[in-house]
DSSP file (Angstrom, degrees, kcal/mol; ACC not computed):
  #  RESIDUE AA STRUCTURE BP1 BP2  ACC     N-H-->O    O-->H-N    N-H-->O    O-->H-N    TCO  KAPPA ALPHA  PHI   PSI    X-CA   Y-CA   Z-CA
    1    1 A M              0   0    0      0, 0.0    35,-3.1     0, 0.0     2,-0.5   0.000 360.0 360.0 360.0 146.5  -17.6    0.4   21.7
    2    2 A V  E     -a   36   0A   0     33,-0.2     2,-0.6    35,-0.1    35,-0.2  -0.956 360.0-160.8-112.7 127.8  -15.2    0.8   18.8
    3    3 A H  E     -a   37   0A   0     33,-2.8    35,-2.6    -2,-0.5     2,-0.5  -0.940   7.5-153.8-108.1 116.0  -16.5    1.6   15.3
    4    4 A A  E     +a   38   0A   0     -2,-0.6     2,-0.3    33,-0.2    35,-0.2  -0.808  23.7 173.2 -91.7 124.6  -14.0    0.8   12.5
    5    5 A V  E     -a   39   0A   0     33,-2.7    35,-3.0    -2,-0.5     2,-0.2  -0.919  30.3-119.1-132.6 155.9  -14.7    3.0    9.4
    6    6 A K  E     -a   40   0A   0     -2,-0.3     2,-0.3    33,-0.2    35,-0.2  -0.594  26.7-171.7 -86.9 153.5  -13.1    3.7    6.0
    7    7 A C  E     -a   41   0A   0     33,-1.8    35,-2.8    -2,-0.2     5,-0.0  -0.938  21.8-124.8-149.7 126.0  -12.0    7.2    5.1
    8    8 A Y    >>  -     0   0    0     -2,-0.3     4,-2.3    33,-0.2     3,-1.6  -0.335  32.0-110.4 -66.9 151.4  -10.7    8.5    1.7
    9    9 A P  H 3> S+     0   0    0      0, 0.0     4,-2.5     0, 0.0    -1,-0.1   0.826 114.8  59.9 -53.7 -38.5   -7.3   10.3    1.7
   10   10 A K  H 34 S+     0   0    0      1,-0.2    -2,-0.0     2,-0.2    -3,-0.0   0.750 116.2  34.6 -67.2 -20.7   -8.7   13.8    1.1
   11   11 A Y  H <> S+     0   0    0     -3,-1.6     4,-1.0     2,-0.1    -1,-0.2   0.697 114.7  57.3 -98.9 -26.8  -10.7   13.5    4.3
   12   12 A F  H  X S+     0   0    0     -4,-2.3     4,-2.4     2,-0.2    -2,-0.2   0.894  97.9  61.9 -69.9 -40.5   -8.2   11.5    6.3
   13   13 A A  H  X S+     0   0    0     -4,-2.5     4,-1.3     1,-0.2     6,-0.2   0.918 105.3  43.9 -56.1 -50.6   -5.4   14.1    5.8
   14   14 A P  H  >>S+     0   0    0      0, 0.0     6,-2.0     0, 0.0     5,-1.1   0.804 112.3  54.4 -69.0 -25.3   -7.2   17.0    7.6
   15   15 A L  H  <5S+     0   0    0     -4,-1.0     3,-0.4     4,-0.2    -2,-0.2   0.908 106.9  51.8 -65.9 -40.9   -8.2   14.5   10.4
   16   16 A S  H  <5S+     0   0    0     -4,-2.4    89,-0.5     1,-0.2    -1,-0.2   0.760 112.7  44.0 -70.4 -24.5   -4.6   13.6   10.8
   17   17 A T  H  <5S-     0   0    0     -4,-1.3    -1,-0.2    -5,-0.2    -2,-0.2   0.615 112.2-115.6 -92.5 -13.6   -3.4   17.2   11.2
   18   18 A G  T  <5S+     0   0    0     -4,-0.9    -3,-0.2    -3,-0.4    -2,-0.1   0.450  85.7 116.1  92.2   1.1   -6.2   18.2   13.5
   19   19 A D  S   <S+     0   0    0     -5,-1.1     2,-0.5    -6,-0.2    -4,-0.2   0.782  75.1  50.4 -71.9 -25.6   -7.8   20.7   11.1
   20   20 A K        +     0   0    0     -6,-2.0    -2,-0.2    -8,-0.1    -1,-0.2  -0.964  59.2 172.3-115.7 122.4  -10.9   18.5   10.9
   21   21 A T        +     0   0    0     -2,-0.5    77,-2.8    78,-0.0     2,-0.3   0.007  59.8  56.3-118.9  26.7  -12.5   17.5   14.2
   22   22 A F  E     -B   97   0A   0     75,-0.2     2,-0.4    57,-0.0    75,-0.2  -0.957  60.8-147.5-149.4 164.0  -15.7   16.0   13.0
   23   23 A E  E     -B   96   0A   0     73,-1.7    73,-3.2    -2,-0.3     2,-0.6  -0.998   9.0-147.5-136.4 136.5  -16.9   13.2   10.7
   24   24 A V  E     +B   95   0A   0     -2,-0.4     2,-0.3    71,-0.2    71,-0.2  -0.931  37.4 164.4-100.0 119.4  -20.1   13.1    8.6
   25   25 A R  E     -B   94   0A   0     69,-2.7    69,-2.5    -2,-0.6     2,-0.2  -0.879  45.1 -92.4-133.5 160.5  -21.2    9.5    8.4
   26   26 A K  E     -B   93   0A   0     -2,-0.3     2,-1.6    67,-0.2    67,-0.3  -0.539  39.5-125.4 -65.7 141.3  -24.2    7.4    7.6
   27   27 A N  S    S+     0   0    0     65,-3.3    -1,-0.1    -2,-0.2    66,-0.1  -0.411  73.2 122.9 -88.9  61.1  -26.2    6.8   10.8
   28   28 A D        +     0   0    0     -2,-1.6    -1,-0.2     2,-0.0    65,-0.0   0.196  60.0  59.1-108.9  13.5  -26.0    3.0   10.2
   29   29 A R  S    S-     0   0    0     -3,-0.2     2,-2.0   -26,-0.0   -26,-0.0  -0.916  94.6-100.5-136.1 161.7  -24.4    2.1   13.5
   30   30 A P        -     0   0    0      0, 0.0    -3,-0.0     0, 0.0    -2,-0.0  -0.374  51.2-176.2 -82.6  62.6  -25.3    2.6   17.2
   31   31 A Y        +     0   0    0     -2,-2.0     2,-0.3     4,-0.0    51,-0.0  -0.337   3.7 177.1 -61.0 137.5  -23.0    5.6   17.7
   32   32 A R    >   -     0   0    0    -31,-0.1     3,-2.2     4,-0.1    47,-0.2  -0.990  39.2 -96.6-139.7 146.9  -22.9    7.0   21.2
   33   33 A V  T 3  S+     0   0    0     -2,-0.3    47,-0.2     1,-0.3     3,-0.1  -0.440 115.3  34.3 -58.8 133.8  -21.0    9.7   22.9
   34   34 A G  T 3  S+     0   0    0     45,-2.8    -1,-0.3     1,-0.4    46,-0.1   0.158  92.4 117.3 100.4 -17.2  -18.0    8.1   24.6
   35   35 A D    <   -     0   0    0     -3,-2.2    44,-3.0    44,-0.1    -1,-0.4  -0.244  63.1-119.3 -71.4 170.1  -17.6    5.4   21.8
   36   36 A Y  E     -aC   2  78A   0    -35,-3.1   -33,-2.8    42,-0.2     2,-0.5  -0.887  12.9-150.8-115.8 147.6  -14.4    5.3   19.8
   37   37 A L  E     -aC   3  77A   0     40,-2.7    40,-2.3    -2,-0.4     2,-0.9  -0.971   3.2-159.7-118.6 115.5  -14.0    5.7   16.0
   38   38 A A  E     -aC   4  76A   0    -35,-2.6   -33,-2.7    -2,-0.5     2,-0.7  -0.856  15.1-160.4 -93.9 106.4  -11.1    3.8   14.4
   39   39 A V  E     -aC   5  75A   0     36,-2.9    36,-2.2    -2,-0.9     2,-0.5  -0.809   5.5-166.6 -97.0 114.8  -10.6    5.7   11.1
   40   40 A N  E     -aC   6  74A   0    -35,-3.0   -33,-1.8    -2,-0.7     2,-0.3  -0.883  22.7-122.5-105.5 124.5   -8.7    3.7    8.5
   41   41 A E  E     -a    7   0A   0     32,-2.4    30,-2.0    -2,-0.5    31,-0.5  -0.487  31.2-169.8 -68.1 128.7   -7.4    5.5    5.4
   42   42 A F  E     - C   0  70A   0    -35,-2.8    28,-0.2    -2,-0.3   -30,-0.1  -0.985  10.7-155.4-125.4 123.6   -8.8    3.8    2.3
   43   43 A V  E     - C   0  69A   0     26,-3.3    26,-2.1    -2,-0.4     5,-0.1  -0.877  17.3-138.2-101.7 113.2   -7.5    4.6   -1.2
   44   44 A P  E >>  - C   0  68A   0      0, 0.0     3,-2.2     0, 0.0     4,-0.5  -0.333  25.0-109.9 -67.8 154.0  -10.1    3.9   -3.9
   45   45 A E  G >4 S+     0   0    0     22,-2.6     3,-1.2     1,-0.3     6,-0.2   0.849 117.1  61.2 -51.4 -38.9   -8.8    2.2   -7.1
   46   46 A S  G 34 S+     0   0    0     21,-0.3    -1,-0.3     1,-0.3    22,-0.1   0.693 113.0  36.3 -65.4 -18.0   -9.3    5.4   -9.1
   47   47 A E  G <4 S+     0   0    0     -3,-2.2    -1,-0.3     4,-0.0    -2,-0.2   0.336  85.5 119.7-114.1   4.8   -6.8    7.2   -6.9
   48   48 A D    X<  -     0   0    0     -3,-1.2     3,-1.2    -4,-0.5     4,-0.3  -0.622  43.9-165.7 -82.3 112.2   -4.3    4.4   -6.2
   49   49 A P  G >  S+     0   0    0      0, 0.0     3,-0.5     0, 0.0    -1,-0.2   0.703  86.4  62.4 -68.3 -17.7   -0.8    5.4   -7.5
   50   50 A Y  G >  S+     0   0    0      1,-0.2     3,-1.5     2,-0.1    -2,-0.1   0.617  80.4  82.7 -82.5 -12.5    0.4    1.8   -7.2
   51   51 A D  G <  S+     0   0    0     -3,-1.2    -1,-0.2     1,-0.3     5,-0.0   0.812  93.5  45.7 -62.3 -29.6   -2.2    0.5   -9.8
   52   52 A N  G <  S+     0   0    0     -3,-0.5    -1,-0.3    -4,-0.3    -2,-0.1   0.287  95.0  94.6 -97.6  10.6    0.1    1.5  -12.7
   53   53 A M  S <  S-     0   0    0     -3,-1.5     3,-0.0     1,-0.1    -3,-0.0  -0.817  72.6-136.3-103.5 143.1    3.3    0.1  -11.2
   54   54 A P  S    S+     0   0    0      0, 0.0     2,-0.4     0, 0.0    -1,-0.1   0.832  93.3  30.1 -66.4 -31.4    4.6   -3.4  -12.1
   55   55 A E  S    S-     0   0    0      4,-0.0     4,-0.1    -3,-0.0    -3,-0.0  -0.981  73.4-156.8-128.7 141.9    5.4   -4.1   -8.4
   56   56 A T        -     0   0    0     -2,-0.4     4,-0.1     2,-0.1    -5,-0.0  -0.815  28.1-119.2-115.1 156.8    3.8   -2.7   -5.3
   57   57 A P  S    S+     0   0    0      0, 0.0     2,-0.4     0, 0.0    -1,-0.1   0.703 103.2  40.4 -68.2 -17.7    5.1   -2.4   -1.8
   58   58 A I  S    S-     0   0    0      2,-0.0    -2,-0.1     3,-0.0     5,-0.1  -0.964 100.6 -98.0-128.0 145.1    2.4   -4.7   -0.5
   59   59 A S     >  -     0   0    0     -2,-0.4     4,-1.8     1,-0.1     3,-0.4  -0.260  32.9-116.9 -61.9 151.0    1.2   -7.9   -2.1
   60   60 A T  H  > S+     0   0    0      1,-0.2     4,-1.9     2,-0.2    -1,-0.1   0.880 113.8  53.7 -56.6 -42.0   -2.0   -7.5   -4.1
   61   61 A D  H  4 S+     0   0    0      1,-0.2    -1,-0.2     2,-0.2    -2,-0.0   0.867 110.5  46.3 -63.8 -36.7   -3.9   -9.9   -1.8
   62   62 A E  H  4 S+     0   0    0     -3,-0.4    -1,-0.2     1,-0.2    -2,-0.2   0.827 118.3  38.8 -76.3 -31.6   -3.0   -8.0    1.3
   63   63 A R  H  < S+     0   0    0     -4,-1.8     7,-0.9     6,-0.1     2,-0.2   0.740  94.0  90.3 -96.8 -21.7   -3.8   -4.5    0.1
   64   64 A R  E  <  +D   69   0A   0     -4,-1.9     5,-0.3    -5,-0.2     2,-0.2  -0.515  43.3 148.1 -80.6 139.8   -7.0   -4.9   -2.0
   65   65 A A  E >   -D   68   0A   0      3,-2.7     3,-0.8    -2,-0.2    -3,-0.0  -0.807  64.2 -17.4-168.5 128.2  -10.4   -4.6   -0.5
   66   66 A D  T 3  S-     0   0    0      1,-0.3     3,-0.1    -2,-0.2    -2,-0.0   0.824 129.1 -37.2  46.6  49.9  -13.8   -3.4   -1.7
   67   67 A G  T 3  S+     0   0    0      1,-0.3   -22,-2.6   -23,-0.1   -21,-0.3   0.739 133.1  23.6  80.3  23.2  -12.6   -1.5   -4.8
   68   68 A G  E <  S-CD  44  65A   0     -3,-0.8    -3,-2.7   -24,-0.3     2,-0.3  -0.883  82.7 -91.3-177.2-150.1   -9.4   -0.1   -3.4
   69   69 A R  E     -CD  43  64A   0    -26,-2.1   -26,-3.3    -2,-0.3     2,-0.4  -0.993  24.1-114.5-150.4 154.3   -6.9   -0.7   -0.7
   70   70 A Y  E     -C   42   0A   0     -7,-0.9   -28,-0.2    -2,-0.3   -29,-0.0  -0.765  17.9-151.2 -86.7 135.5   -6.1    0.2    2.9
   71   71 A S  E     -     0   0A   0    -30,-2.0    -1,-0.1    -2,-0.4   -29,-0.1   0.696  37.8-115.8 -79.6 -19.1   -3.0    2.4    3.3
   72   72 A G  E    S+     0   0A   0    -31,-0.5     2,-0.4     1,-0.4   -30,-0.1   0.285  75.8 127.3  97.4  -8.9   -2.3    1.1    6.8
   73   73 A K  E     +     0   0A   0    -32,-0.2   -32,-2.4     2,-0.0    -1,-0.4  -0.670  33.4 174.4 -83.7 135.8   -2.8    4.5    8.4
   74   74 A C  E     -C   40   0A   0     -2,-0.4     2,-0.4   -34,-0.2   -34,-0.2  -1.000  17.2-165.6-144.0 140.3   -5.3    4.6   11.3
   75   75 A L  E     -C   39   0A   0    -36,-2.2   -36,-2.9    -2,-0.3     2,-0.5  -0.961  12.8-146.2-122.2 143.5   -6.4    7.3   13.7
   76   76 A I  E     +CE  38 102A   0     26,-3.1    25,-3.0    -2,-0.4    26,-1.6  -0.950  21.1 179.7-113.4 126.7   -8.4    6.6   16.9
   77   77 A F  E     -CE  37 100A   0    -40,-2.3   -40,-2.7    -2,-0.5     2,-0.5  -0.906  25.3-134.7-123.2 150.3  -11.0    9.2   18.1
   78   78 A K  E     -CE  36  99A   0     21,-2.9    21,-1.9    -2,-0.3     2,-0.6  -0.902  29.7-122.3 -98.1 134.0  -13.3    9.4   21.0
   79   79 A I  E     + E   0  98A   0    -44,-3.0   -45,-2.8    -2,-0.5    19,-0.2  -0.676  37.7 169.1 -78.2 119.0  -16.8   10.6   20.0
   80   80 A T  E     +     0   0A   0     17,-2.9     2,-0.3    -2,-0.6    18,-0.2   0.595  61.8  16.7-106.7 -16.1  -17.5   13.7   22.0
   81   81 A Y  E     - E   0  97A   0     16,-1.2    16,-3.1   -49,-0.1     2,-0.4  -0.987  57.5-157.4-158.0 145.5  -20.7   15.0   20.3
   82   82 A I  E     - E   0  96A   0     -2,-0.3     2,-0.5    14,-0.2    14,-0.2  -0.988   6.1-173.2-131.7 124.5  -23.4   13.7   18.0
   83   83 A L  E     + E   0  95A   0     12,-2.8    12,-2.8    -2,-0.4    -2,-0.0  -0.973  23.1 146.6-115.9 119.9  -25.6   15.9   15.8
   84   84 A E        +     0   0    0     -2,-0.5     8,-0.2    10,-0.2     2,-0.1   0.257  21.4 134.8-136.3  11.6  -28.4   14.1   14.0
   85   85 A E    >>  -     0   0    0      1,-0.1     4,-2.1     6,-0.1     3,-1.8  -0.438  56.8-133.2 -67.6 135.6  -31.3   16.6   13.8
   86   86 A L  T 34 S+     0   0    0      1,-0.3    -1,-0.1     2,-0.2     5,-0.1   0.719 102.3  71.1 -62.5 -21.9  -32.9   16.8   10.4
   87   87 A E  T 34 S+     0   0    0      1,-0.2    -1,-0.3     3,-0.1     3,-0.1   0.800 117.8  18.9 -62.2 -28.1  -32.7   20.6   10.5
   88   88 A F  T <4 S+     0   0    0     -3,-1.8     2,-0.3     1,-0.1    -2,-0.2   0.603 123.5  52.9-118.4 -19.7  -28.9   20.3   10.1
   89   89 A C  S  < S-     0   0    0     -4,-2.1    -1,-0.1     4,-0.1     3,-0.1  -0.913  82.1-108.2-124.0 146.3  -28.3   16.8    8.7
   90   90 A K    >   -     0   0    0     -2,-0.3     3,-2.1     1,-0.1     2,-0.1  -0.356  57.0 -82.1 -62.2 152.7  -29.6   14.9    5.7
   91   91 A D  T 3  S+     0   0    0      1,-0.3    -1,-0.1    -5,-0.1     3,-0.1  -0.372 119.7  19.6 -57.9 130.1  -32.0   12.1    6.6
   92   92 A G  T 3  S+     0   0    0      1,-0.3   -65,-3.3    -8,-0.2     2,-0.3   0.469 106.3 104.5  87.7   3.0  -29.9    9.0    7.6
   93   93 A M  E <   -B   26   0A   0     -3,-2.1    -1,-0.3   -67,-0.3     2,-0.3  -0.756  47.2-167.5-115.3 162.6  -26.7   11.0    8.3
   94   94 A V  E     -B   25   0A   0    -69,-2.5   -69,-2.7    -2,-0.3     2,-0.5  -0.991  16.5-139.1-146.1 148.5  -25.0   12.1   11.5
   95   95 A I  E     -BE  24  83A   0    -12,-2.8   -12,-2.8    -2,-0.3     2,-0.5  -0.961  20.8-157.9-111.0 124.4  -22.2   14.5   12.3
   96   96 A L  E     -BE  23  82A   0    -73,-3.2   -73,-1.7    -2,-0.5     2,-0.4  -0.895   9.0-143.7-106.4 123.3  -19.8   13.2   15.0
   97   97 A G  E     -BE  22  81A   0    -16,-3.1   -17,-2.9    -2,-0.5   -16,-1.2  -0.712  30.1-159.8 -79.8 133.8  -17.6   15.6   17.0
   98   98 A L  E     - E   0  79A   0    -77,-2.8     2,-0.4    -2,-0.4   -19,-0.2  -0.887  25.8-165.2-126.3 148.2  -14.2   13.9   17.6
   99   99 A H  E     - E   0  78A   0    -21,-1.9   -21,-2.9    -2,-0.3     2,-0.2  -0.988  30.8-127.1-126.7 120.0  -11.3   14.1   19.9
  100  100 A C  E     + E   0  77A   0     -2,-0.4   -23,-0.3   -23,-0.2     3,-0.1  -0.472  33.1 168.5 -70.4 129.4   -8.1   12.3   18.7
  101  101 A V  E     +     0   0A   0    -25,-3.0     2,-0.3     1,-0.3   -24,-0.2   0.553  66.9  14.8-114.5 -14.9   -6.7    9.9   21.2
  102  102 A K  E    S+ E   0  76A   0    -26,-1.6   -26,-3.1     0, 0.0    -1,-0.3  -0.913 103.8  40.3-161.4 133.0   -4.1    8.1   19.0
  103  103 A G        +     0   0    0      1,-0.4     2,-0.2    -2,-0.3   -29,-0.1   0.114  67.9 116.1 125.2 -23.7   -2.5    8.6   15.7
  104  104 A R              0   0    0      1,-0.1    -1,-0.4   -89,-0.0   -87,-0.1  -0.505 360.0 360.0 -79.8 148.7   -1.5   12.2   15.2
  105  105 A E              0   0    0    -89,-0.5    -1,-0.1    -2,-0.2   -88,-0.1   0.443 360.0 360.0 -88.1 360.0    2.1   13.2   14.9
């Protein structure tokens, strides 16, 4: 199964370099070891440098979604480990161990 998720730029950047090999997510999907995580960079309106420009590189309709925009950057990871014990995670949260399979330079 492939799970498509949003990721803010400050968390996406270390994923893209390999410095971050995990994701802390809401446990609101049937995550399983062996599934894939499609991580899509999402820029919230408050951080969007294009909001103050008269013209943007992408039309407003194409780039806007849920209070921000998708940058078009995506990384694909295989879920290698799942930690969901309450001793280590907040209730309703999960930590996913990841191995990048597509997207890093």
